[in-house]
C-alpha positions in Angstrom: 0.0 0.0 0.0 1.5 3.3 -1.1 1.3 6.1 1.4 1.0 9.8 0.5 3.8 12.2 1.3 3.7 14.0 4.6 2.7 17.7 4.5 6.3 18.8 5.4 7.9 16.6 2.7 5.4 17.8 0.1 6.1 21.4 1.0 9.8 20.7 0.7 9.3 19.3 -2.8 7.3 22.4 -3.7 10.1 24.7 -2.4 12.7 22.8 -4.4 10.6 23.0 -7.6 10.1 26.7 -7.0 13.8 27.3 -6.3 14.8 25.4 -9.5 12.4 27.6 -11.5 13.8 30.7 -10.0 17.4 29.5 -10.7 16.6 28.9 -14.3 15.0 32.3 -14.6 18.0 34.1 -13.0 20.4 32.2 -15.2 18.5 33.3 -18.3 18.6 36.9 -17.2 22.3 36.7 -16.3 23.1 35.3 -19.8 21.0 38.1 -21.4 22.9 40.8 -19.5 26.3 39.2 -19.8 26.7 39.2 -16.0 28.7 35.9 -16.1 31.4 37.4 -18.3 33.8 39.0 -15.8 37.5 39.3 -16.5 38.4 39.3 -12.8 36.6 36.0 -12.3 37.9 34.5 -15.5 41.5 35.2 -14.4 40.7 33.9 -10.9 41.9 37.1 -9.2 38.7 38.4 -7.7 39.6 37.6 -4.1 43.1 39.0 -3.8 43.4 42.2 -1.7 47.0 43.0 -2.7 47.0 41.8 -6.3 43.6 42.9 -7.4 41.5 45.2 -5.2 44.1 47.5 -3.8 45.6 48.2 -7.2 42.2 48.9 -8.8 41.0 51.1 -5.9 44.4 52.8 -5.8 44.4 53.7 -9.5 40.8 55.1 -9.4 41.6 57.1 -6.3 44.9 58.3 -7.6 44.7 61.8 -9.3 47.5 60.6 -11.6 45.9 57.2 -12.3 45.7 55.7 -15.7 42.0 56.7 -16.0 43.2 60.2 -16.9 40.4 62.0 -15.0 42.6 63.7 -12.4 41.1 63.9 -9.0 37.4 63.4 -10.1 37.1 59.9 -8.6 38.9 60.9 -5.4 36.6 63.8 -4.9 33.6 61.5 -5.2 35.2 59.2 -2.6 35.9 61.8 0.0 32.5 63.5 -0.5 30.7 60.2 -0.1 32.5 59.4 3.1 32.3 63.0 4.3 36.1 63.3 4.7 36.9 66.8 6.0 40.2 68.7 5.7 41.6 67.0 2.7 42.7 68.6 -0.6 42.3 66.1 -3.5 43.9 68.5 -6.0 47.3 68.1 -4.3 46.9 64.4 -3.4 49.3 61.6 -4.1 48.7 57.9 -3.5 50.9 54.9 -2.5 50.1 51.2 -2.2 51.7 49.0 0.5 53.0 52.1 2.3 55.9 51.1 4.5 55.9 52.7 8.0 58.8 50.8 9.5 59.6 47.5 11.1 56.7 46.0 12.9 56.9 46.3 16.7 54.3 46.0 19.4 53.3 49.7 18.9 54.4 50.7 15.4 55.4 49.7 11.9 53.9 47.7 9.1 52.5 48.3 5.6 49.3 50.2 5.1 47.4 48.9 2.0 46.4 52.3 0.6 47.7 55.7 1.7 46.6 59.0 0.2 48.5 62.2 1.2 47.6 65.7 0.3 49.9 68.7 0.1 48.9 70.0 3.5 50.1 66.9 5.3 46.7 65.3 5.8 46.3 61.6 5.2 43.8 58.9 4.4 44.8 55.4 5.5 42.8 52.4 4.1 43.2 48.9 5.5 41.7 46.7 2.8 40.4 43.2 3.8 38.6 40.7 1.5 39.4 37.4 3.2 42.7 38.0 4.9 42.8 37.9 8.7 43.7 40.8 10.9 47.3 41.3 12.1 48.1 41.8 15.7 47.4 45.5 16.8 47.4 46.5 13.1 45.0 49.5 13.3 46.6 50.7 16.6 50.0 50.7 14.8 48.6 52.7 12.0 47.0 55.2 14.3 50.3 55.6 16.1 51.8 56.6 12.8 49.5 59.5 12.3 47.2 60.7 15.1 45.1 62.8 12.7 44.8 60.5 9.7 41.4 59.4 8.4 41.7 55.7 9.2 39.3 53.5 7.2 38.8 49.8 7.8 37.4 48.3 4.5 35.8 44.9 4.4 33.2 43.2 2.2 30.3 43.8 4.6 31.6 46.4 7.0 32.7 43.9 9.7 34.5 44.9 12.9 38.2 43.9 13.1 38.9 40.7 14.9 38.6 41.2 18.7 37.2 44.7 18.4 34.0 46.2 19.8 32.4 49.3 18.3 33.6 51.3 21.3 37.2 50.1 20.9 37.1 51.0 17.2 35.9 54.5 18.1 38.6 54.9 20.7 41.3 54.7 18.0 39.1 56.8 15.7 38.9 54.2 12.9 35.8 54.0 10.6 34.3 50.9 9.2 33.4 51.0 5.5 32.2 48.2 3.2 32.4 47.1 -0.4 28.7 46.2 -0.1 27.6 49.8 0.3 30.4 52.4 0.2 32.6 51.1 -2.6 29.6 49.9 -4.6 27.9 53.4 -4.4 31.2 55.1 -5.1 31.8 52.9 -8.2 28.3 53.7 -9.5 29.1 57.4 -9.2 32.5 56.9 -10.9 30.9 55.0 -13.7 28.4 57.9 -14.2 31.3 60.4 -14.4 33.0 58.1 -17.0 30.0 57.8 -19.2 31.8 59.3 -22.2 34.9 57.2 -21.7 34.0 53.6 -22.9 37.1 51.8 -21.7 37.1 53.4 -18.2 33.3 53.0 -17.9 33.3 49.3 -18.9 36.3 48.5 -16.6 34.4 50.1 -13.7 31.3 48.1 -14.7 33.3 44.9 -14.7 34.7 45.7 -11.3 31.3 46.7 -10.0 29.9 43.3 -11.1 32.7 41.6 -9.2 31.9 43.6 -6.0 28.2 42.7 -6.3 29.1 39.1 -6.7 31.5 39.1 -3.7 28.9 40.9 -1.5 25.9 38.9 -2.4 24.3 41.5 -4.7 24.5 39.9 -8.1 21.5 39.5 -10.3 21.2 35.8 -9.5 21.4 36.6 -5.8 18.7 39.3 -6.1 16.5 36.7 -7.6 16.8 34.7 -4.4 14.5 37.2 -2.8 11.6 35.6 -4.6 12.5 32.3 -3.0 12.8 34.1 0.4 9.3 35.5 0.0 8.0 32.0 -0.9 9.7 30.5 2.2 8.3 33.1 4.6 4.8 33.2 3.0 3.3 30.8 5.5 4.2 28.7 8.5 4.2 25.4 6.6 6.7 26.7 4.0 9.0 28.1 6.8 8.9 24.8 8.7 9.7 22.9 5.5 12.6 25.3 4.8 14.1 24.7 8.2 13.7 21.0 7.9 15.6 21.2 4.6 18.3 23.6 5.9 18.9 21.3 8.9 20.2 18.7 6.4 22.8 20.9 4.7 25.8 19.6 6.6 24.6 16.0 6.0 24.3 16.8 2.3 27.9 18.1 2.3 29.1 15.0 4.1 27.4 12.8 1.5 29.0 14.8 -1.3 32.4 14.5 0.4 31.9 10.7 0.5 31.1 10.8 -3.2 34.2 12.8 -4.0 36.3 10.3 -1.9 35.2 7.5 -4.2 35.8 9.6 -7.3 39.3 10.4 -6.1 40.0 6.7 -5.4 39.2 6.1 -9.1 41.4 9.0 -10.2 44.3 7.6 -8.1 44.0 4.2 -9.7 43.8 5.8 -13.2 47.0 7.8 -12.6 48.9 5.0 -10.7 49.1 7.1 -7.5 48.5 6.0 -4.0 45.9 7.8 -1.8 47.4 9.1 1.4 44.5 9.3 3.9 40.8 10.0 3.4 38.8 13.1 3.0 38.0 14.5 6.4 36.8 18.0 7.5 37.8 19.8 4.3 36.1 22.9 5.7 38.9 23.2 8.3 42.0 25.4 7.5 44.9 23.4 6.0 42.7 20.4 5.4 44.2 18.4 2.5 44.1 15.4 0.2 47.4 13.7 -0.7 48.7 11.3 -3.3 52.1 9.6 -3.4 54.4 7.3 -5.3 57.3 5.4 -3.9 59.8 7.6 -5.7 58.1 10.8 -4.5 58.2 9.5 -0.9 61.9 8.8 -1.2 62.4 12.4 -2.2 60.3 13.7 0.8 57.5 14.7 -1.5 53.8 14.1 -2.2 51.1 15.5 -4.4 48.5 17.5 -2.5 45.4 19.6 -2.7 45.0 21.8 0.3 42.7 24.6 1.6 44.8 27.5 2.9 41.7 28.9 4.7 38.7 27.5 6.5 35.3 27.2 5.1 36.4 25.5 1.8 38.4 28.6 0.8 41.6 29.1 -1.2 42.3 25.7 -2.6 45.8 25.1 -3.8 47.5 22.1 -5.5 51.1 21.0 -6.2 54.0 19.1 -4.7 54.4 19.3 -0.9 57.1 18.1 1.4 56.3 15.3 3.8 58.7 16.7 6.3 59.3 20.5 6.1 62.6 20.3 7.8 64.1 17.8 5.5 65.6 18.8 2.1 64.1 18.1 -1.3 67.0 17.4 -3.7 65.0 17.7 -6.9 63.2 21.0 -6.0 64.7 23.1 -8.8 64.0 20.6 -11.6 60.5 20.0 -10.2 59.7 23.7 -10.1 60.9 24.3 -13.6 58.8 21.4 -15.0 55.8 22.4 -12.9 55.8 26.0 -14.2 55.9 24.7 -17.8 52.7 22.6 -17.2 50.9 25.1 -14.9 51.5 28.6 -16.1 49.2 29.9 -13.4 51.7 28.8 -10.7 51.7 30.9 -7.5 54.1 33.9 -7.5 55.2 32.8 -4.0 56.4 29.3 -5.1 58.5 27.7 -3.8 57.9 27.9 0.0 59.3 26.0 2.9 56.5 23.4 2.6 55.7 23.6 -1.2 58.5 23.2 -3.7 55.9 23.9 -6.5 52.3 24.9 -6.2 49.5 26.8 -7.9 46.1 28.2 -7.0 43.1 26.2 -8.1 41.3 28.1 -10.9 37.7 29.5 -10.5 35.1 28.5 -9.6 36.7 25.7 -7.6 39.3 27.7 -5.6 36.6 28.8 -3.2 33.9 26.2 -2.8 30.3 27.4 -2.9 27.2 25.9 -4.3 28.7 25.7 -7.8 31.6 23.6 -6.5 29.4 21.2 -4.6 27.2 20.8 -7.7 30.3 19.9 -9.6 31.1 17.2 -7.1 27.6 15.8 -7.6 28.1 15.8 -11.4 31.6 14.5 -11.3 33.0 17.6 -13.0 35.2 18.6 -10.1 36.7 15.1 -9.7 37.4 15.1 -13.5 39.2 18.5 -13.1 41.3 17.1 -10.2 42.0 13.9 -12.1 43.4 16.0 -15.1 45.7 17.8 -12.7 46.8 14.5 -11.1 47.6 13.1 -14.6 49.8 16.1 -15.3 51.5 15.9 -11.8 51.9 12.2 -12.1 53.7 12.7 -15.4 55.9 15.4 -13.8 56.8 13.0 -11.0 57.7 10.3 -13.5 59.9 12.8 -15.3 61.8 14.3 -12.4 62.0 11.2 -10.1 61.0 8.0 -12.0 60.2 4.9 -9.9 63.1 2.5 -9.8 62.6 -0.6 -12.0 64.1 -3.7 -10.4 66.6 -5.5 -12.7 66.7 -9.3 -12.9 69.8 -11.1 -11.9 71.7 -13.0 -14.5 71.2 -16.7 -14.1 
């Protein structure tokens, strides 16, 4: 005898069907508007403070920037933030401004510094995903007691360990990409309406900011789903029942990826070193080895440099950091030939050769988990394993035993 679905399970099914319809609608609109085409995302540099965001913000804020608009954009910035006693016409800008060797009370590098001809300063500490350094803002305040000290994050968060009162005590101001930078970029784009290249570059960057802060077209469409969920008590109960299974869904997907990587290891003649456990934890990793790699104190690895499935890297890692790797130079040269997007910081004490995982799998969100379900992510990792396995065979081939003469 077949029983009918419970009211909660039926409502969950309805929510899933509605969510899928909304997703398809949002995808159609995104394709029509070209929102998915973003040069910063394509190059996989959308999350770097130092290599992407600070240089872009710095050039726009710089009266001598390549935009050629003098202090126009800087004026818009200081007007929006109500910065007093600052002369944009005489301003100059520096990135990674060195203020001395770091001590308990002074020193460090300020991300963006703008100085005017009257000795007034704007200090901007720019945070996308990087953590806060010890007493960072206090050291910057010590450098200049009168500087306008701005703490910039995606959502306007407080610095780690700070209360609002403590932030006010050092006269630092929280600003966000989600509101302040977004609105400023909109104003800059309006001013650049007659300059196609400048205007479109600002538009691309604005799209990236909206994506990073949850304001993309697709994310706006989620409001329809939210309205559906909160429409009545049954729908809300169904949503919480569904949401309570999120971690279990991820665990199931991790188990699926585990099996897929077993198959990838067999196909590439590599040995799995351990199982997938707690990949959301900082420095969680997946390793593969060969006998020859092990003899050279090496293994192939995929590792998250940050918690929450963020900043996935891959390459050749030492088994013991304090032991030498006698083939490091040859390994690095060969690795760079195969992976042109190798990290600029390679090699490190742990990693003789490594690279950032390209988007959208460097930072795992729903797209990455969907790729686990489809097998696309495992296929991507398998391709990398094939290349790295071939590199290993080239720089440190496994010894083939020779038969004794009878």
